N, C-alpha and C positions, 0 to 999 in steps of 0.2 A: 417283644419281637424285634428282630434286628433290622428295623426299617428306618434308619437314620433318625435317632431320637431327638436331635436338636431341631430337626424340621417338624417332628411330631409335636413337640412341646409348643413351638411357635404357632403351628396350625391349630392346636387344641385351644390356645388362648383366642385365636382369631375366630373360631367357630363356636365360642361359648354362646349358649342359647337361653331363652327365657325358660323358667321352670314350669310354667303353666300352659294351658291351652294346647296340650299335647306336645309341648316344647316346640311349637311351630312359629315362634315369634321371629321377626325379620332379623337377618344377620347383617347389620349395617356395615361392618368391616369387610364383608365379602361382596357387597353390591355397590360400593361407592367408587369403584374404579381403582382402589388401592391394592387389590388382590386379584388372583386369577388372570394374570397377564402372561406368565411364562410357564415353560414346562416344569421349572422348579417349584412354582406355586402349585401346580397340579400335583406334583409328587408330595408336597407337604400336606395338601388337603386330603389326599388319599391316606397318608400316614395318620392323620388325625382320626379318620374313620376307624382304622385299626386300633389306635390308642384308646378309643372310646370303650373298647371291649375290656380293657384291663381292670379298672376299678368300677366303672359304671355298670357293666353287664355281668362280669364274672368276679365281682367283689365278694368279700366274706359275708356280708349281710344281705345279699341279693338272692340270686338264683340258688346259691349253695344252701343257704339256710332253709329256703322253701323246700328244696328237694329232701333235705334230711328231716326237718321237723314235721312235714305233712305225710311222711311215709312210715315205714317200720324199721328204718335203719338207724335212728338216733333218738336220744333223749336230750332236750335242751337244758341249759342251766336254769333250774326251776325257781330259784330265789332271786333272779336278776330282773331284768325288764319284763313287765307283766305281759307284754304282747308276745313274747317268745313262747311261754307255756300255753297261752291262749290259742296260738296257731296250732301247737302240737295237740291240744285237746279238742280242736275243731270248734272252739268258741270264737269264730272268725267274724269280724265285722269290717266294713269298708275303711274304718279309721286305723286298723292295725298297721303299724309302720313297716312291718316286714313283708307285706304283700305289694308294696309300691315299687315294683320294677317296671311298671307301665311307663312312667315318665322317662326313665333311663332308656328304655327300649325305643320310645318314640323320638327321643333326642338323637339316638343313633340313626334312626330312619331319616330324620330331617337332615342330618349331616350328609347322608348318602344322597338324598334328593338334591341338595344344594350342589354337591360335587358333580353329580351327573349333569345338571343343568349348566354349570359354569365351565366345566372342562370342555364342553362341546365347542365353546367359542374361542379357545386358545389356539394360536398357531403353533403347532408342534408336530412331531412325527406322528403320522396317523395311526400306525400300528400300536405305538405306545399309548396314545390317547384311548384307543379301543380297549386295550388291556386294562388301563386304569378304570375305565367305566365298568368293565366286566368284574373287576375286583370289588368295586363298590356295590354293584348289584348283588354279588354274592353276600356281602355283609348286610345289605338291606334284607335279603331273603332270610338270613340267619336271625336277625332281630325280629322280623315278623313271625318266623317259625317259633321262636321262644314265646312270644306274646300270645299267638293264637292258641298254643297248647295250654297256656295258663288261664286265659280269659275268654276264649271262644271268639265270637264276632268282634271286630275291631274297626275303627275308622281306617278307610283305605286311602292313603295319602301318597301320591307318587310325584307331586310337583313341589318345587321349591316355594317356600313361603316368603313373600316379599313385602307383605303388609299385615296389619293386624285384623283386616277384614276377612271374612270367610273362614274363620278358624273353628267354628262350631260344626265339626264334621260328624255326621251320624255313623253308627256302626254298620259295616257291611257284613254279609253272611260269611261264615267260616269258609264256605266253598269259594267265595270271591277272593278271600285272602290267600287261600292255597293256590288259586289260579295265578295270582301275581307271583307267589313264591316260586312256583314251577316255571313260569315264564322267565323270571330273572335268572334262575339257575340254568335253564336250557340255553339261554343266550350266552351266559358266562361260560358254559361248557364248550361252546364253539370257539371261544377266543383265548381262554387262559392256557398257559403252557403246562407241560407235564411237570417241569421243575424249573428252579431258578439257580443262579450262581449262589455260592455259599453266603455272599454278602447280603443277599436278599431273602434268606431263609425266613419263613414265617408268613409269606404272602400266600393268598389262596391259589391253589393249583387246579388243574383239570381233575385230578383225583379227588381233591377236597369237594369239588362241586358234585361229582358223581356220587360220592359217599353221602353228602347231605341230601341229595335227591333220593337215594335209597332209603334214608331215614324218613324223609317226607312220605314216600310211598308206603313204607311200613306203618307209619302213623295213620295214614288214610285208610289202610286196609283194616286197622283196628282188630276187632275180634270176629270179623266176617270171613269165614273160611272160603267163601266163594268169591271174594273180592278180586277184581282184575288187577288191583294194585300189588298183590303178592308177586305176580310175574314181573312187574316193573321193578319192584324192590330187588328181586333176585337178579334180574338182568343188570341193573346198575351196580350192585355189589360185585357181581362177577367181572364187570368191566374194570373195577378198581383192582381186583385180584389179578386179572389178566395183564394189567399194565406191567407187572413184574418188578416194580420199584419199591414195593412195601414188603415188610416181613416182620417176624416176631423176634425180639431179643431172646437169647437163650435163657437168660435169668430175668424173672419178672421184675426184680429190683432195678435192672438196667433201664427199664422204661422211663423211670423218673429221675435218672441221673442227670446232673447238670451237664455232663460231657455229652449227653445224647439228645440235647434239645434239637428239635428239627430232624431227628434221626429217622431210621427206616420204618419205625412203627408209628411215627407221627403222620397222620393224614392232614389234620389241621389242629394247631394249638395256639394258645395265647402265650407269647414268650415274655419273660421278665428278666431283669438284670439284678443280680444280688446286690442289695444295699444301695441301689441306684434307682431302679424303678421296680420295686419288689411287690410281692403279694403277701397277704397276712395269714395264709392258710395254716402255716406251721403252728404258731403260737395261738392264733385265734381259736382253732379247733384242737388245740393241744390240752394237756392236763392242767386243770385249774391250779393256778399259783405255783406250778412247778418251776424251779429255778433253772431248768435246762434250756429254756427259751429266753432270748433277750427280752427283758421287761416282764418275764413270767408268763405262764400260759393263761389264756382267758377262759378256756373251758366252755365255749359257746354251745357245743353239743357233744355229748359222749356217745359211744357206740351202744346200740340196743342189744339186749340179750339174744334176740332172734337172729340178728346178723352175725354176732359173735359165734353162736352155736352152729350156724349154717356152714362155717368153714370146718373141714375135717383137720385133724392134726397133721395130716400128710400134705395139706394144701400149702404150697410155698408162697402163696399170695397173702396168707394170714399175717405172718410177721412183718411183711412189707407194708401192709395196709393198716394194721392196728398196733398200738403200743401197749404192751401188757406189763412192763416194768421199766424202771430207769435207774441209773446210778449217778449220784452226784456227791462229790467229796468222799468217794470210796464207800458211800452208803447206798445200798440197793433198796429201792422201794417197789414192792409188788403191788400191782393194781388189781381191781376187782370189777367184775361185770355187774354185781348186785349191790355193792356198798353204796348207800345213798350219799356219802360224803363225796362231793365233786372233786376233791383233791386226790381221791383214791380210785377214780373211775378209769375204765379203759377208753382210750380216745383214738382218733385217726392220726396217722403219721405219713401217709403215702406222699403228700405234697410238701413235706417239711424239708427245707433247705438247711442242713445243719451247719453250713459255712457262714450263714448270715450272722452279722454282729448287731443288727438293728431290729427293733420290733417292727414287724411288717416288712422286713427286707428280703423275704424269700425270693430266690431267683428261679425256682422250679417252674417249668412251664405248666399251664393249665391245659390238659388234653381235651379238646372239644370233640375230636373224632380220632380214635386210634384204629390201627389195622385189625386188632382183635375184635373190636366192635363191628367192623365190616364183615369179618368171618362169621360172627354170630348172627348178624342180620341175614347173611346169605344162607346159613343153615336153617334159620327159622322160616325164611321166605320159601325156600325149596320144599320144606316139609309141608307147609300150608298149600303151596301151589300144586304139589303132586299127591297130597293126601297121605303120604308116608315118607319116612326118611330114606333117601337113596345113598349110594356111596359118596357122592359129592357132599351131601349134607353132613354125613358122618365125618368125612375128612376135615371139613371146615370146623365143626364143633370140637373134634378131638385134637386138632392142632392147638387149640386154646387150653384144653384140659391137660394134655401131655406136658405142655410148657409149665403148667402149675404143679406138676408132679403127681397127677391123678391118672388112673387107668383109663384107657379109651373105652368108649361105650359101644355097644353093638346090640342087635336084636331087640330094638325097642319099637313099639307101635307108634302110631301118629301122636297120641296123647302123651305117652311117656317121653317121647323125644321132645315135644314142645315144652313140656315142663322142665326137662333137662336143660334146654337152651335158656329158658327163663332163669333157672338157678345160676347157670354160668354167667349170665349177664349181671346178676346181682353181685356175685363174688368177684368177677373180673373187673367190673366197672364201678365198684363202690366208691363213693366220694368223688364222682366225676359227673354228677348232674344227670343221671339217666334213670334213677329208680322211680321217681314220681311219674315221669313221662311213660315209662314202660308199664307201670301198674295201671295208669289211666287208659292207655291205648288197648290193653288186653283185658280190661274190665275187672281187674283184681284189686283196685285200690281200697275199696270199702272193707272187704274181708281182711286184707293185709293189715290195715290200721286197727280193726277191731281185735285181731288176733295178737297184736303186740301191746299188751296191757301192763307192762312193767312200770314200776313207780306210780301205780294207781292212775294210769292215764285216763281210762274211761272216756275215750273220745266220742263226741256226739256227732260223728260223721254221718252225713245223709247224701243221697244221690246228687243233690245240687252242688255238693262240695267238689265234684269233679272239675268245676271251674272255680277260680277265685273271684271275689268281688272286685268290681272296678274301684280303685282307690277313691276315698271320699273327696280328696282335693281335686281330682279330675272331674268328678261329678259336679262339684261346685263351680268349676271353671267353664263349664259349657252347658248349654240347654238342650243339646241334641243327643246326649248319651242316655241310654236306657240301662239301668242296673241289671246285672245278671240275676236270674231267678233264684229266690231263696234268701236274698240279702236285702 
């Protein structure tokens, strides 16, 4: 993100936290009077909270791998690290290294708590101070939202940690976590601007808050057709649409163009800089050992047959999202959805920055919320709220479909429309960390996993797997956490 990277790096070093006890260890550099004195200090500290999202939250082995490996969208590299296929087959235990996004999430929450507490005492322009606090509350809500959807009840921590005492925090109920998320977002909504100057693109806006609120309400509605949260989700989605500042790029491929970072379809994204502060999505989730990536492709997870076949040949999103062949040194290699050789599988390419010269140097932004996501949330919420799709719901859904080169839909009943929206979400938002959360909230995860049995998956998924286990190291570090049921 374009938020003064020199300041981000300095502040990231200053806010480095302990890895245990929910990452709530004291921040000596921030509490000994050497920091948080000026408006510049405040800007740097807020920048560090944004920077935490880059590798720690949206890194290649964090939320992304969980989303792909625990759903029906991908098959992990089966002969590599044993924890990867174990997660895919739902042989999950608290020591699995790929379920430990807990620590990174709470590290971000602790950074937010520290910044909120410390900025309050700085003498600076009051409106800017309020905006910084609102931005950080948005980020705290985002971190909590990711964690509560993965683990359920969590320790509810809203105060800066200044000592090692009192760190054994018990879990609060999910409803209490969601109450804090909603409170943070509603407060931020009142303060954050609609947009920023180009030099500050990447910061949380009023539209980003509204869109995240819509997603929170959609999640809370779950599969309950009578839930009051459907109307709230529809209302917040419409507020984003009615702002009139977001739109769809004519070509789906333009969404992920380096030139369009922070563009009209981006509601909130994590921005990177090619070969300076890059992400690893291109090669990490690219073709195993393929020479088209700097350092070769890692092949962490290939595309599942179910996802591949869900795209029609007319769907313009398919060649943007998936790589089915490549040419190197004038030799073309065709890839296969079923060949067990990982060097010949079909992989993801949506977030691949082809200009990068360094392994892990991709500058493509990670899209946390896109406008197409908002349109699909609006269509789904309207259908649920009203019991049948109306013209507004069709318009929202069909804007996404028509851009993809598909025929607009019409004359569907409630159930068929709901399923159509679910399918569009899968195809439109593949490789963007939505699949697991969508399957869980709509009650479809277990069936989806059992139905995707390629490469002899035979997943042992059970109802308790809707939540991940609390990581072993977190259980060891505190006496007040109770492990999630089934683990």
